FIVEXKOL-471668 format. One record per residue: x, y, z of N, C-alpha, C in turn; residue number from 1. Coordinates in Angstrom, 1 decimal. Atoms other than C-alpha are relative to their C-alpha. Example, Ala and Ser with C-alpha at 12.3 -4.5 7.8 and 13.67 -1.06 7.14 Angstrom:
% residues 2
+--------+--------+--------+--------+--------+--------+--------+--------+--------+-----+
!   n.c1 !   n.c2 !   n.c3 !  ca.c1 !  ca.c2 !  ca.c3 !   c.c1 !   c.c2 !   c.c3 ! num !
+--------+--------+--------+--------+--------+--------+--------+--------+--------+-----+
!    0.9 !   -1.2 !    0.0 !   12.3 !   -4.5 !    7.8 !    0.9 !    1.2 !    0.0 !   1 !
!   -0.9 !   -1.1 !    0.0 !   13.7 !   -1.1 !    7.1 !   -0.8 !    1.1 !    0.8 !   2 !
+--------+--------+--------+--------+--------+--------+--------+--------+--------+-----+
***
This chain:
% residues 121
+--------+--------+--------+--------+--------+--------+--------+--------+--------+-----+
!   n.c1 !   n.c2 !   n.c3 !  ca.c1 !  ca.c2 !  ca.c3 !   c.c1 !   c.c2 !   c.c3 ! num !
+--------+--------+--------+--------+--------+--------+--------+--------+--------+-----+
!    0.5 !    0.9 !   -1.1 !  102.5 !   79.7 !  114.0 !   -1.6 !    0.2 !   -0.4 !   1 !
!    1.7 !    0.1 !    0.2 !   99.0 !   81.2 !  112.9 !   -0.3 !   -0.8 !   -0.7 !   2 !
!    0.4 !    1.2 !    0.4 !   98.9 !   78.8 !  110.4 !   -0.1 !   -1.3 !    0.9 !   3 !
!    0.0 !    1.0 !   -0.9 !  100.0 !   76.1 !  112.8 !   -1.3 !    0.0 !    0.9 !   4 !
!    1.1 !    0.1 !   -1.2 !   97.3 !   77.1 !  115.3 !   -1.5 !   -0.6 !   -1.3 !   5 !
!    0.9 !    0.1 !    1.0 !   94.5 !   76.8 !  112.0 !    0.0 !   -1.2 !    0.1 !   6 !
!    0.2 !    2.0 !    0.2 !   95.5 !   73.1 !  111.6 !   -0.3 !   -0.8 !    0.9 !   7 !
!    0.2 !    0.8 !   -1.4 !   95.5 !   72.1 !  115.1 !   -1.4 !    0.2 !    0.7 !   8 !
!    1.4 !   -0.3 !   -0.8 !   92.2 !   73.8 !  116.2 !   -0.9 !   -0.9 !   -0.2 !   9 !
!    0.8 !    1.0 !    0.0 !   89.9 !   71.6 !  114.6 !    0.2 !   -1.3 !    0.5 !  10 !
!   -0.2 !    1.4 !   -0.7 !   91.7 !   68.6 !  115.7 !   -0.3 !    0.2 !    1.3 !  11 !
!    0.1 !   -0.2 !   -1.8 !   91.5 !   70.2 !  119.4 !   -1.7 !   -0.1 !    0.1 !  12 !
!    1.3 !    0.3 !   -0.1 !   87.9 !   70.5 !  118.8 !   -1.1 !   -1.2 !   -0.5 !  13 !
!    0.8 !    1.5 !    0.3 !   86.9 !   67.0 !  117.6 !    0.5 !   -0.8 !    1.3 !  14 !
!   -0.6 !    1.0 !   -1.3 !   88.9 !   65.7 !  120.8 !   -0.6 !    0.7 !    1.3 !  15 !
!    0.8 !   -0.7 !   -1.0 !   87.3 !   68.1 !  123.1 !   -1.7 !   -0.6 !    0.0 !  16 !
!    1.3 !    0.6 !    0.4 !   83.7 !   66.6 !  121.5 !    0.0 !   -1.1 !    0.1 !  17 !
!    0.3 !    1.4 !    0.1 !   84.8 !   63.0 !  121.8 !   -0.7 !   -0.6 !    0.9 !  18 !
!    0.5 !    0.1 !   -1.3 !   83.4 !   62.3 !  125.4 !    0.2 !    1.4 !    1.0 !  19 !
!   -0.1 !   -0.9 !   -1.1 !   82.9 !   64.0 !  128.5 !    0.3 !   -0.9 !    1.3 !  20 !
!    0.0 !    0.6 !   -1.2 !   84.4 !   62.5 !  131.6 !    1.0 !    0.5 !    0.9 !  21 !
!   -0.4 !   -0.4 !   -1.1 !   85.0 !   63.0 !  135.0 !    2.0 !    0.3 !    0.1 !  22 !
!   -1.8 !    0.4 !   -0.6 !   89.0 !   63.9 !  136.1 !    0.2 !   -1.0 !    0.6 !  23 !
!   -0.3 !    1.1 !   -1.1 !   90.7 !   61.5 !  137.0 !    1.6 !    0.3 !    0.4 !  24 !
!   -1.3 !   -0.1 !   -0.2 !   94.5 !   60.7 !  138.1 !    0.7 !   -0.4 !   -1.5 !  25 !
!   -0.8 !    0.5 !    1.6 !   96.9 !   60.3 !  135.0 !    0.4 !   -1.3 !    0.8 !  26 !
!   -0.7 !    1.5 !    0.0 !   97.8 !   56.6 !  135.4 !    1.4 !   -0.2 !   -0.1 !  27 !
!   -1.5 !    0.1 !    0.6 !  101.6 !   55.6 !  135.4 !    0.2 !   -0.5 !   -0.7 !  28 !
!   -0.1 !   -0.1 !    1.2 !  103.0 !   55.4 !  132.3 !   -0.9 !    0.9 !   -1.0 !  29 !
!    0.4 !   -0.9 !    1.1 !  101.3 !   58.2 !  130.8 !    0.6 !    2.1 !    0.9 !  30 !
!   -0.3 !   -1.5 !   -0.9 !  102.7 !   61.9 !  131.1 !   -1.1 !    1.1 !    0.5 !  31 !
!    0.9 !   -1.1 !   -0.7 !  101.3 !   64.5 !  133.1 !   -0.5 !    0.9 !   -0.9 !  32 !
!    0.4 !   -1.1 !    0.8 !   99.7 !   67.9 !  131.8 !    1.0 !    0.6 !   -0.4 !  33 !
!   -1.6 !   -0.8 !    0.4 !  103.1 !   69.8 !  132.0 !    0.5 !   -0.4 !   -1.1 !  34 !
!   -0.8 !    0.6 !    1.4 !  104.7 !   67.3 !  130.2 !   -0.4 !    0.1 !   -1.3 !  35 !
!    0.7 !    0.2 !    1.8 !  102.3 !   66.7 !  127.2 !    0.0 !    1.6 !   -0.1 !  36 !
!   -0.4 !   -1.6 !    0.4 !  102.5 !   70.8 !  127.1 !    1.3 !    0.4 !   -0.9 !  37 !
!   -1.0 !   -0.2 !    0.2 !  105.8 !   70.7 !  126.9 !    0.8 !   -0.9 !   -1.0 !  38 !
!   -0.3 !    0.9 !    1.1 !  106.3 !   68.1 !  124.5 !   -0.6 !    0.2 !   -1.4 !  39 !
!    0.7 !   -0.3 !    1.3 !  103.4 !   69.2 !  122.1 !    0.4 !    1.2 !   -0.6 !  40 !
!   -0.6 !   -1.3 !    0.3 !  105.2 !   72.7 !  122.2 !    0.8 !   -0.3 !   -1.1 !  41 !
!   -1.8 !   -0.1 !    0.7 !  108.6 !   71.4 !  121.1 !   -0.4 !   -1.1 !   -1.6 !  42 !
!    0.5 !    0.3 !    1.0 !  106.7 !   69.2 !  118.4 !   -0.8 !    0.6 !   -0.8 !  43 !
!    1.2 !   -1.2 !    0.6 !  104.3 !   71.7 !  117.0 !    1.2 !    1.1 !   -1.0 !  44 !
!   -1.1 !   -0.9 !    0.2 !  107.2 !   74.2 !  116.9 !    1.3 !   -0.4 !   -1.2 !  45 !
!   -1.2 !    0.8 !    0.5 !  109.6 !   71.6 !  115.1 !   -0.8 !   -0.4 !   -1.5 !  46 !
!    0.8 !    0.1 !    1.2 !  106.6 !   70.8 !  112.5 !   -0.1 !    1.4 !   -0.8 !  47 !
!    0.4 !   -0.7 !    1.0 !  106.2 !   74.4 !  111.5 !    1.4 !    0.4 !   -0.4 !  48 !
!   -1.0 !   -0.3 !    0.7 !  109.7 !   75.0 !  111.0 !    0.1 !   -1.2 !   -1.1 !  49 !
!   -0.3 !    0.8 !    1.6 !  109.9 !   71.8 !  108.8 !   -0.9 !    0.6 !   -1.3 !  50 !
!    1.2 !   -0.5 !    1.1 !  106.6 !   73.3 !  106.9 !    1.1 !    1.3 !   -0.8 !  51 !
!   -0.8 !   -1.3 !    0.7 !  108.5 !   76.5 !  106.4 !    0.9 !   -0.7 !   -1.4 !  52 !
!   -1.0 !    0.2 !    0.7 !  111.3 !   74.5 !  104.4 !   -0.3 !    0.0 !   -1.4 !  53 !
!   -0.2 !    0.3 !    1.7 !  109.9 !   74.2 !  101.0 !   -0.2 !   -1.4 !   -0.3 !  54 !
!   -0.4 !    0.8 !    0.8 !  110.1 !   70.7 !  100.7 !   -1.2 !   -0.6 !   -0.1 !  55 !
!    1.5 !    0.9 !    0.6 !  107.5 !   68.0 !   99.3 !   -0.2 !   -0.5 !    1.3 !  56 !
!    0.7 !    0.6 !   -1.2 !  105.0 !   66.7 !  101.6 !    0.8 !   -1.1 !    0.7 !  57 !
!   -0.5 !    1.4 !   -1.0 !  106.4 !   63.3 !  102.3 !    1.1 !    0.2 !    0.2 !  58 !
!   -1.4 !   -0.7 !   -0.9 !  110.0 !   64.6 !  102.6 !   -0.1 !    0.8 !    1.3 !  59 !
!    0.1 !   -0.6 !   -1.2 !  108.7 !   66.7 !  105.3 !   -0.3 !   -0.8 !    0.8 !  60 !
!    0.8 !    1.4 !   -0.7 !  106.7 !   63.7 !  106.9 !    1.5 !   -0.4 !    0.7 !  61 !
!   -1.1 !    0.8 !   -0.7 !  110.5 !   62.0 !  107.4 !    0.4 !    0.9 !    0.5 !  62 !
!   -0.8 !   -0.6 !   -0.4 !  112.1 !   64.8 !  108.1 !   -0.7 !    0.5 !    1.8 !  63 !
!    0.8 !    0.3 !   -1.3 !  109.4 !   65.4 !  111.0 !    0.3 !   -1.0 !    1.1 !  64 !
!    0.3 !    1.3 !   -0.5 !  109.5 !   62.1 !  112.1 !    1.7 !   -0.1 !    0.6 !  65 !
!   -1.4 !    0.3 !   -0.2 !  113.6 !   62.1 !  112.4 !    0.4 !    1.2 !    1.7 !  66 !
!   -0.4 !   -1.3 !   -1.0 !  113.3 !   66.0 !  114.3 !   -0.7 !   -0.2 !    1.3 !  67 !
!    1.2 !    0.4 !   -1.0 !  110.3 !   64.3 !  116.5 !    0.9 !   -1.3 !    1.1 !  68 !
!   -1.2 !    1.1 !   -0.4 !  112.7 !   61.1 !  117.4 !    0.9 !    0.8 !    1.0 !  69 !
!   -0.8 !   -0.6 !   -0.9 !  115.2 !   63.6 !  118.6 !   -0.5 !    0.9 !    1.1 !  70 !
!    0.6 !   -0.5 !   -1.3 !  113.0 !   65.3 !  120.8 !   -0.5 !   -0.9 !    1.1 !  71 !
!    0.3 !    0.1 !   -0.9 !  111.7 !   62.7 !  122.6 !    1.4 !   -0.9 !    0.6 !  72 !
!   -1.2 !    0.1 !   -0.4 !  115.3 !   61.5 !  122.9 !    0.4 !    1.0 !    1.1 !  73 !
!   -0.2 !   -1.4 !   -1.0 !  116.3 !   64.9 !  124.6 !   -0.7 !   -0.2 !    1.2 !  74 !
!    1.0 !   -0.1 !   -1.5 !  113.2 !   64.4 !  126.9 !    0.6 !   -1.4 !    0.6 !  75 !
!    0.1 !    1.3 !   -1.0 !  114.0 !   60.9 !  127.8 !   -1.0 !   -1.2 !    0.0 !  76 !
!    0.9 !    0.5 !    0.0 !  111.5 !   59.4 !  126.5 !   -0.3 !   -1.1 !   -1.5 !  77 !
!    0.4 !    0.5 !    1.4 !  109.7 !   57.2 !  123.4 !   -0.8 !    0.3 !    0.0 !  78 !
!    0.8 !   -0.1 !    0.6 !  107.7 !   57.3 !  121.4 !   -1.5 !   -1.0 !    0.3 !  79 !
!    1.3 !    1.0 !   -0.4 !  105.3 !   54.8 !  122.6 !   -0.7 !    0.7 !    1.4 !  80 !
!    0.6 !   -0.5 !   -1.4 !  104.9 !   56.5 !  126.1 !   -0.7 !    1.5 !   -1.0 !  81 !
!    0.9 !   -1.3 !    0.3 !  103.9 !   59.9 !  124.1 !   -1.5 !   -0.4 !   -0.5 !  82 !
!    1.1 !    0.2 !    0.2 !  101.6 !   57.9 !  122.5 !   -1.3 !   -0.5 !    0.3 !  83 !
!    0.6 !    0.4 !   -0.7 !  100.0 !   56.1 !  124.9 !   -0.6 !    1.3 !    1.2 !  84 !
!    1.1 !   -1.2 !   -0.6 !   99.6 !   59.4 !  126.6 !   -1.0 !    0.9 !   -0.5 !  85 !
!    1.2 !   -1.5 !    1.4 !   97.9 !   61.3 !  123.6 !   -1.0 !   -1.1 !    0.0 !  86 !
!    1.1 !    0.6 !   -0.1 !   95.4 !   58.3 !  123.7 !   -0.7 !    0.1 !    1.4 !  87 !
!    0.4 !    0.0 !   -1.3 !   94.8 !   58.5 !  127.5 !   -0.8 !    1.7 !   -0.2 !  88 !
!    0.5 !   -1.5 !    0.0 !   93.9 !   62.4 !  127.0 !   -0.9 !   -0.4 !   -1.3 !  89 !
!    1.0 !    0.1 !    1.1 !   92.0 !   61.7 !  123.7 !   -1.2 !   -0.6 !    0.9 !  90 !
!    0.8 !    0.9 !   -1.0 !   90.0 !   59.4 !  126.2 !   -0.8 !    1.1 !    1.0 !  91 !
!    0.5 !   -0.7 !   -0.6 !   89.8 !   62.4 !  128.3 !   -0.1 !    1.6 !    0.1 !  92 !
!    0.3 !   -1.1 !    1.0 !   88.7 !   65.4 !  126.4 !   -0.1 !    1.3 !    1.3 !  93 !
!    0.0 !   -1.0 !   -0.8 !   88.2 !   67.8 !  129.5 !    1.5 !    0.4 !    0.3 !  94 !
!   -1.2 !   -0.3 !    0.0 !   91.8 !   67.1 !  130.3 !    0.8 !    0.5 !   -1.1 !  95 !
!   -0.7 !    0.0 !    1.0 !   93.1 !   67.2 !  126.8 !   -0.3 !    1.9 !   -0.5 !  96 !
!    0.3 !   -1.3 !    0.1 !   91.5 !   70.7 !  126.7 !    0.7 !    1.0 !    0.7 !  97 !
!   -1.0 !   -1.3 !   -0.9 !   93.2 !   72.5 !  129.3 !    1.5 !   -0.4 !   -0.6 !  98 !
!   -1.1 !    0.3 !    0.3 !   96.2 !   70.7 !  128.0 !    0.0 !    1.1 !   -1.7 !  99 !
!    0.1 !   -0.4 !    1.4 !   95.5 !   72.5 !  124.3 !   -0.5 !    1.6 !    0.3 ! 100 !
!   -0.1 !   -1.1 !   -0.2 !   94.7 !   75.6 !  126.1 !    0.7 !    0.6 !    0.4 ! 101 !
!   -1.3 !   -0.2 !   -0.6 !   97.8 !   75.8 !  128.0 !    0.8 !   -0.1 !   -0.9 ! 102 !
!   -0.8 !   -0.3 !    1.2 !   99.6 !   75.3 !  124.7 !   -0.1 !    1.2 !   -0.8 ! 103 !
!    0.4 !   -1.3 !    0.9 !   97.7 !   77.7 !  122.6 !    0.7 !    1.2 !    0.8 ! 104 !
!   -0.4 !   -1.0 !   -0.9 !   98.5 !   80.2 !  125.7 !    1.8 !    0.2 !   -0.2 ! 105 !
!   -1.1 !   -0.3 !   -0.5 !  102.0 !   79.4 !  125.8 !    1.1 !    0.4 !   -1.8 ! 106 !
!   -0.2 !   -0.3 !    1.5 !  102.6 !   79.4 !  121.6 !   -0.2 !    1.5 !    0.0 ! 107 !
!    0.4 !   -1.6 !    0.1 !  101.1 !   82.7 !  121.7 !    1.2 !    0.6 !    0.8 ! 108 !
!   -0.8 !   -1.1 !   -0.5 !  103.4 !   84.2 !  124.3 !    1.3 !   -0.4 !   -0.5 ! 109 !
!   -1.2 !    0.6 !    0.8 !  106.4 !   82.5 !  122.5 !   -0.1 !    1.2 !   -1.2 ! 110 !
!    0.2 !   -0.8 !    1.3 !  105.0 !   84.3 !  119.1 !    0.1 !    1.7 !    0.2 ! 111 !
!    0.2 !   -1.4 !   -0.1 !  104.6 !   87.7 !  121.0 !    1.5 !    0.6 !    0.3 ! 112 !
!   -1.3 !   -0.2 !   -0.3 !  108.2 !   87.3 !  122.6 !    0.9 !   -0.1 !   -1.0 ! 113 !
!   -0.4 !    0.0 !    1.1 !  109.5 !   86.8 !  119.2 !   -0.2 !    1.1 !   -0.8 ! 114 !
!    0.6 !   -1.7 !    0.5 !  107.7 !   90.1 !  117.8 !    0.5 !    0.7 !    0.5 ! 115 !
!   -0.6 !   -1.3 !   -1.0 !  109.3 !   92.1 !  120.5 !    1.1 !    0.2 !   -0.5 ! 116 !
!   -1.5 !    0.4 !    0.3 !  112.6 !   90.4 !  119.7 !    0.3 !    0.7 !   -1.5 ! 117 !
!   -0.8 !   -0.9 !    1.5 !  112.8 !   91.4 !  116.3 !   -0.6 !    1.2 !   -0.7 ! 118 !
!    0.1 !   -1.4 !   -0.1 !  111.3 !   94.8 !  116.6 !    0.9 !    0.7 !    0.8 ! 119 !
!   -1.1 !   -0.3 !   -0.6 !  113.9 !   95.4 !  118.6 !    1.4 !    0.1 !   -0.8 ! 120 !
!   -1.1 !    0.3 !    1.0 !  116.5 !   94.5 !  115.9 !    0.1 !    1.1 !   -1.0 ! 121 !
+--------+--------+--------+--------+--------+--------+--------+--------+--------+-----+
***
């Protein structure tokens, strides 16, 4: 997961610096922060697993797309809803920063739990 975090940290930094706007209510048709954290967590974990398969990057991209479609289907949402939500949060970097702070905390907690579980084996 550390490699994944290094990959996404610059993206988060850019998103945070894009603009500074006041906090607004999330409009209809946009995922709330908790839903975004959940979706991003699933997507990042899946992309991390795909990256460890050792397949060519173009194939990995296709595999990631398939898994991402399954994630959306399981959550009962569409790719367009997720993209619309990402666009909203990109335009509201303070809220995006909160999402990524929660996301990083969540991924770190998962990693710690996995380490503890591995030590017990």
